[in-house]
N, C-alpha and C positions, 0 to 999 in steps of 0.2 A: 570178260569183262562181267559184270551182274547185272544182272536186269531186273527192275525193281519199278512196282508201282503205288502209286497212290488212293487211299481209303480214302472220303473225304477230302479230295482235295480241292475242291471250292471255297472251303474254310479258309480263315488267315492263316491256324499251322500246317496243314495240305501245301498250300500254293509255297509255302516258305522252302515247303521237303520238295515242294517236285522241284521248281528253282536248282534248289541244292542237287539236288541227285541229277539234272541236266547238265549242269554245270563241271560236273567230279569226271574223271579223266576213266577211272574206272568200275566206276556205273553206267547203266544208260538206262532210259524213262520211261517204258516197253506202254504205261496204260498210267489212263486215270479214273476213277470213278467213284460217283457222286450222286444219288438219284434226283439231287435239287436241283442241280444246276448241267442236264445234261441237254447237250450241242455246246457250254461255254469252253475255251480253253483255257487249260495252263499248262506255264513254260514252251507251248509251241505241240501240246501233244490233245486232241479232243479228249471230254467228258463224256463218259458213259452211265447210264444208269441202269445198266446190267451188271449183273457180275460178272457173269460168265466171259467177260469181255477181256480179265487180267490171268485171263486160264494160260498157261503156258509162264504165269511169269517163278522170277525165284522167287523175289521174296515181298511182303507186300505191306506196304507201312500204316499200321489204321489211327485214321486222327478222325473218329466219330463220334459218337455221344452214349453215354453209357447201354441206354434204353438198346439200341442193334447193337451194340461189339460182338457180343457172344453169340446171333444169328450173321455177323457177318464172319469169323473168326473159324466158326463152322465152315464157311464153303470155304473159307481162303484152304484151312486143311485137306476138303475133301477132295483140291487137286494139286495138292501138294508143295503148296509156295509154303514158304517158312512167313514167317508174323513177326512185325512188332510194329510193340503196339504202347501208343500215347494218347487212349481215350481213357480220363480218369473214371474212380469210381469202384476202382480191384481192392474189396478189403482185401479180408481175411479166408472170411465164409465164398468169396468169388472164385478168387485163387484157385480156393480148393476145388468148385464148380470144374475150374477152367482144367485144374490138371484132370477130373475125370473124365470131362467129353474129348481133349484134344486125345488121352490114351498116350504110345510111346513114340516115339521119333523116329525117323525125319519123318517127314518135316518136322523145326521146333518152334517157337513161341516163346517170342523175349517179349515181356510187362515192363515198361518203364514207365514208374512212376515220376522221376523229373528226368529231363535228359540234359539241365543245366547241370556242368560239371560241379560248378561253385558249389548247387545243393546236393549234390552225392558227396560233399566235401561233409556239408552240412549234419548230415543223419550221421555219416558214421562218426562225427564228431561228436553228435550226444549219447552215440552209444557208450561213445568209452567215457562219457562221464558222464553215466549215469547211476554205474555202483555209487559213485561217492558221493552223489547228495542224498539229499532227506526224499524232496521232492520235486517235481517238474510240472511245470504245462505247457500249449504250444495254442499260439495266436499264429494265421496263417489269414494273408489277407492278396486280395483277388481282386479282378474290375470282376463289375455289374453284368457281365455278359457271359457267368460260368454262371454254369445250371446245376451244377451238385456241390452241396459244400459234407461235410470236411474234402478238404484236397488232397489226393493221392497221394500227395507227397505229405502229409502231414499225418496220415491215416498208415504210409508204412514209418513217419517220423517214430509215431504211439508205438507199435510194431518192437520195431529196434528199438526201445529204453525200455520196453519190458523182457523183449531177448537178452537183454547185457544183466536185469538186473535191477532195473530201476526200479527205486519204494518212492509210497508216496505215503509221507508220515507226516501228518499235520496235528498242531495242536489240539486247531479244530474243523469240523467235515461243515462248514457255515451250508446254514440253513436256506436252501432259495426264495426270499420272500415273491418274486415274477420268476416263470418257467425261465427256464433256458440262461440262465445269468450266468451260471458257473458253467458252461458249455456243456460238451459232449463229453463223457466218458467213455475212454479208446483202453479194455483191458486196464482200464484205473487212471491213465493217464486224462487229465482235462484239453478239448483243444478246442477254441473260440477260431469262427469263422467273420472274418470279412467282409464285406460282397461293395465296394462301392466304385463310379466313376473317374477316374482319374489314376489305380492303380492297375501294374499288369499281374505280377507276383511276389510274393513275399513273405520271408516264413521269416519267427525268431523261438525256441527254444532258450524257456528262464526253468535253470537249474539254481533253486534254494535251501539253504542248511541255514540254520542258528547265527548268523553272524555275517554272511555272507551268499550272493547272488552273483550268478552266471548265467550270459547273456549270448548265445550263438544267431546270430541272425542272416541269413541271405536277401539280396534283393536283385531282381533280375529290372530288367529297367526297358528293353527288346528282345522280341521273339527272338531276333541271330544268337540269341547262346546258347537256345537249345541246338542249333543246327549240327556242331561238332559230337555232339554225343548220339546225334540222329543216324549219323553217317558210320561216326562208331560201329552201334549197334545190327545197323542196315550191312555194315563188311561183316561183320562177327559175327552176326544168330545160326548162321548155316553149320559153323565149327564149337557151338557151346554141346559141352556131354548131356547134360539133360533136356529133356522134351520140350520143356514148360521153366522157364527160367526166369527171377525177376530180381530189378533194375539190373546197373553200370555198375554196379559195385566188384563184380569179379573181372570185369572185364578192365577195370584197372586199377587191378591187383589190392581191394580195399581187403 
């Protein structure tokens, strides 16, 4: 059995992950860490505010905030624990920083922009389409409790489009009469972030060429959609060939 702990255990995703780990016959939930919820109980395990309480764990699943994630990962690295990271905010610069700080493995660190299998397929389809269209844009929509924008999924999608040779050829580059109207430019791909109550996690990738438009859309209506990907990551992170890996694509054979 793989001993697994959850960092950010009292959050919405942390609670779901802890329950899923506890219910899996090949995994055992050994610890829950969340400085804001010390003394609470998640999936039958007390929540600690002391990161040292996770020492000896095989895999730590990290669902916290961009402000603390790198500090947490340094602690898990020093304990020799593999890390599976669901925290958002990992753009190319932050991934480079993580790789420098993490060094060689083991342990390994797997950063996952989106644990939904459907979302991973959406990003893969977008990379396939990218070279065949004149231009592309990404619209990501999330709940209004999400603290960062753009989402990690949108950032990864834009990077994949660029890496696949996506072009950004438009007749006119519109001048903004209101700052931000054209979204944020990530490697030349425009990304627009919507934050509204009633949403969970949604994304459209739009490709345009003269006379045609291709739209690839993925919608998540329940956080349960993330659990199969989380469990796949937990079971696989220790077998990855690289110390720091980004995304589930390799685990899915994409």
